[in-house]
N, C-alpha and C positions, 0 to 999 in steps of 0.2 A: 185287546182295543189298542190300538198304536198309542204310543206315548204322545203326550199333545206338544209337547216343547221338541223342536227339531233344531241342532247345534247349528251354528253357520260354519259353512266349509272355508278353506283357505280362500278358494279364489270368490267365492260370496264377499270376505273382508276387503278383498283386493278392490274389488269392482266398486264396494261402496266410497272407496276411499278415492278412488280416480273419478269418481262422481264427484267428490268435491275439487276437484282440482279441474275440473272439465269446463270451457266456459259457459256451459249451462247444463244443468243434471239431464237433459232430454238427449245429449251425445250418448247417456248410458241406457237409453232405453231402445227396446225391440220390439217385431210384432210384426204385422204384414194387414193392409188392406184391402179390401174386394169393393171395385167400382161397380155400382147396382144403376138401375132405370126404373122409373114408376115413382108410385108414392112413397116418400123415406117413411119409416115408423115413427112412432113419437118417444118423448123421454118415459113416458109413462110404459107404453109397450116394453121398451129393451131394458126397463127395471125390471119388469115382470119376470122375461126370458132371464136376468140373472139369478132373481128370487128362486124360480123354475131348477137352475142348475146346482147350484148351492150344493144340494144333498147328494148329486151324483159328481159334484165337482168339488170336494173339500178345499182342495187347494186355494182355491179364489178367495177363503177366510184368512189366509193366514199373514202375519204383518210381523215386522219387527217388534220384539220384546227385550225386557234388560234394558242393560245400558252398556254403551261401548268403555272397555273391549271386550265384556261378557254379555254378549247379545246373544240371540236365538231366536228362531223364527217361532212363534205360536199362534192358535186361533185368536181371532178378534172377537172379545165378547161381545163388542158393540155393533157387530157387523152393520151396514146398511147397506143395499143396494143402489140406492138411490145415488150414493155418494162417488159410483163407479161410473156414472154413466153423465157425459157432457155431449151437448148438442151444439155445434155452432154450424155460423153461415160462413159458407165460400165469396172470396169478393166478387166483384163483377167479372165475369170473363173469366175465371179463375179454372183451372182442371183440376180434376181430383187429388192427382199429384201434388203438386204445390200447395194445393189446400192442405192437403194432409200434414206434408210437412212443415209449415207455418204452423198450424195447430197445435201438435205436438209441441214445438220448440216454445210456445208460450204457456204451455199448460204444464207446468211439474207436478210429479207423484207425492202426495204427500207422505212423510215418513211414519206419521201413526195411524197410517191406515194400510191395507194390503198393496204392494207396490203394483198395482197393475189398473187398468181403466178401460173402456169402452168407449170410444169416439164417434159420433155421428156429424158427419158434415155435409150440409144440405147446399142444394143451388150450386153446385158445380156444374161448369160447363158441359162436361161429358155424364152429368147424372146426381149422384151421391155417392157418399163413401161411407164405409163403416169400417172402422179400424181397432183391432185388440193391440195393446201395447203395454208392456210390460217394464220394470226395471231390469238391467241384465244381471244384478245379484238376485234376483228375486227368481229368473227364467234365462235361458241361455235357448237356442231357436227351437231347439227339437221340442222343450218344454214346453215353449210360447205356440208351439203348432199343435201340439196334441193338448193344450188347453184352450185353444181357441177352436179347434173342432167339436170337443166335447161338450162347451159353451152354445155352438150354435147348433148343435145337433141334436145329440139324443143320447150318446155314449156316456158310460160311466169311467172314471179313474180313483185308483185306490187313495186312501188315506195319504199324505207326506210319512214317511220314516227317517230316521236317521241314516247316514250313508252306512253301508256296511263295510266290514272291514277288507283294504285291498288286498291284489295277490300277494303272494308268499314272495319275500324279499329276492328270491333267487329268479322269478319272472320280472320283477321290479327294473332288474339291475339289466336285463337284456335294450331296456326302451332308454337305457342313459345316454348312448352315443346320437339318437335323435333328438334327445331334450340339448345337447350340448350345441348340435345345429344351430339350433336357434340364437345361439351367441356367437357364432362365426360370422367374418367377414364376409358380407354377400354386395351385390348392386343395391343401393337404397337412392331414395329421391332426399333431395334437400328438405330438411325441414320445412314444415310448411306452416304457414300464418294460421290461426283459427279465428272464426268468427261465423255468422250467420252460415246455415248449411242450405247446400245447392245440390243435392244429387241430380243428375240426369239419367233418365231411361232407357233403356233400348228396347224393344220389344223385336221379337224375334220369333217366327213360323216354327212349330217343332219339326213340318217336315223337309227343314233345312238340315237336320243332325243326323239322317237316316245313312250316308254315305261312309262316314269317317270309320265306322266300326267300333267307336267308343260310346262312353257316355257322355250326355247333356253337359254333366258340369266338366270330365275331363276335355271336351271341344273347346268350352267355353274359357277353360285354362289356356289350352294353347292357341285359339284365336285372341288370347287377349295377350300375350306374350308377343306374338305378331303385330297384334295394334300397338301396343308401346313402345317397340322397337321403330315400326313406321311413324308415329308420333314425334320422335326425339323432340328439339328444342323448339319451345313455344315461350309464351308470354305467361309469367310469373317467377316464380325463384332460381330456377334451372333446369337444364335439360333434363330427361329421362335418359340414364347410362346406356349405351349403346353396347354393352356386354351382357346387358339383361338384368333382372331385377329379383331380390329374394322376396318372396311371399311365405305369409302365414296362412293356413287352413285350420280355422277351428272345427274341431269333430265333435260331436256330444259322445257322450259315453254314459247316458243316464240309465239306467236299467228298463225292462219293459213297464210302462206305466208311470215310472216315477218325472213328477215334473215341477219340483221344487228345489230352489237352488242351479247354480252354474256349476254344470260337472261336463266341461270339456278340455280335450286336448289340443296342443297349439304343433300342427306338422308342416314343417318348415319345406316347401316347393321353390327349387329354382324356375323361373321363367326365363328360358333361354332367348336367346336373338340368333334363331336359326330358319331356315324355309319351312314349310308348314309342316310336313312327313313327319322331318327330322324332329322339328318343335314337338308334334303329337305324342311320338312315341316315346320323349325323355320326359315330358309330362306323365304319360301313364306309368313308364318305370319305375315314377316317382310315389304314383298313387295305387298301390299294389296291397292285396290283403296281409302278407305277411309282414309289413313296414306298419299297416294301421293295427295290427297285434299288437306290436314291439311298442308302438306309441302308448294303446288304451293301455297296457301293463306298467309304463311308465307313469301313468297317474296315480298308480296306486301308491307312486312315491310323494307326490303331492298330498295324497288322503291320510299321510303318516304324519307329517310335519306339525309342528307342535304350535301353539296360539304365536308365539312370539317371531317365530318365521315369517308372518305374513308381510311384515315388511322386506324383507329379504325376496320375498318371492316377486311380491310390487316392482321393487326397483329390477330384479332381471328379465322382466317382462315387458319393462319400460325399455330398457336395452332392447330387447328380442322384437318390441312392436316400431320402433324409431326407424321411420324411414322408410319402411316397410309396405308392402300393401299387404292388404288383409283381403282374401277371398271366399267367401260363406257361401252355402246354398241350401237350400229347405223344397220341400217338397208342397204342393196345396193339392186340396183334395179335388179331385179330377170332376167333382159334384157342383162344385161351386159357380153360379151361374153367368159371374162377370168377371173382367180382367182384375186379378191377382197382382199385388207390387209388394215389396219389401217396406219395413220401416230399420233398418239394421241401424245398431249402435256406432260408434265414431270414436274412437280411445285417440285421445288427442298427440299422441306420436307417432301416431299410421301416416306414412306418405300417400297412404289413399287406399280406400276400401270399395271393394267390388262385392255385390251381393245379388245371387241367382236366384230363381223364384219360378219351377215349372209346375204346372197346372192346367189341364184340359189338353189344348191343342198349343198353348203358347209357353215361350219361354221370356220374362221378364228379366233382365238386368239391370240394375242400378249403381252406375258410377257415379263416384265423389273422390276428388282431389283438390281441396284443398289450394286457394293460392294461383290455380291454374283456370282460365277465363275460356278455353279452348275445349272442354269436357264433351261437346257435342261432335267435336272432329275426330275426338277418339272413339267415340260410340259409332261414326259411320266407318270407322277402321276397323271397329270391332265386328259389327253387321257383315263386312266383305270379308273377313278374313274366315267368318264363320261358313259364309257361301264357298270360298274356296276349299276348307278343310271338307265339307257335305260332298265334294264333288271327288274326294281321293277313293283311291282304291283301298278296302279295307285293309288285303293282304300288304300294303306297302308302309303300314304301320303296325310295330311290335304291340297289339295291343291284347294277349293275352293274360286272362284272369285280372282285371284292375278290380277296385274296391269300391269305389263311391257310387256306388246303384248298377243298375242293369244298363245294359247296351241299348241304346236310344234304339228309335226307329218301331215299324211293326210290332208291336206285341212288348216292346222295352218301354222303362222307365229312365226315369233320370237324375237329377243332381238330389245331393242329401245336405 
């Protein structure tokens, strides 16, 4: 039998502290929503769904235990499925994305219960929405995706276990240069004000990605670099730097089946100001398997850190995040019958957040740049850049052996 208690990881502790500094704890919530049509389920039906899933998905019962700083994850002896289901109504004329964003922002997750929830938003202009969300300390994107798929489907997940020891020190040291790149000087956005979240969605047809010879995620990264260059100055605290921007790409290193705690590495990626083919080539060069392997090895350095280093890690990460753009991506289940959009976390020092979801025949990109009122214009520029990259001859960009997914197009897949 696995141990009942699972120690908090260093990043779990860092993100719990960051939540206390955010304008609202929902800034540190992560998940996704699917938009459906027809008659929505009742709260009792959703409660029954959770009840049936608990034996198959034991992580759903895990909550914070103990007292800070010596806290841990443990099963909740009083777990009540009904406490994790909420039903709200959209405002008149409100679409599902805006209704879910508003509902998440006004409904914090209670710390004395497992840090996740299933939210049903009825009466949206485009149907109804079903949203799974979790605290980012409780789960990262891959863990939340696995849990939501198991909760809504029929699959099983293993019981949570403590993190296995990291790789040997010799392997860890190979990833140190990439970790140090997070702190080097790079193009950044001015520090942004914080306030109500207002992400903008860009919907892209998957057929647009077939010609570039790269993954959906790599194409979005390159298109984002081009779009940000063209976006330039605008309303808000300052212009987008013309020399390009420094981005961080969170990549989950959860072992197969694992879904408790935050297990990510941050990969620094420069978004260059260049013409489309050169831009794509430079993005692909920064997202190949050898580099990902080094960054995964460096995660062992974090796993070995004692408790007292958590505050130091938090300070370093805040420096790494400040003014940079975070670009994250997940795959959605192809069998889902409606549009899926992300509910990404927004750590306050970030200059912007871009989240990509690829599922079925579509790609949905969430853009959030606090302090800028013309994000819809960035969305139009991003769409145009994706179209331009899709017209490229694959031979024009050096896309040999990239890492973040298989090539897009017929038989290919997408972002991670």
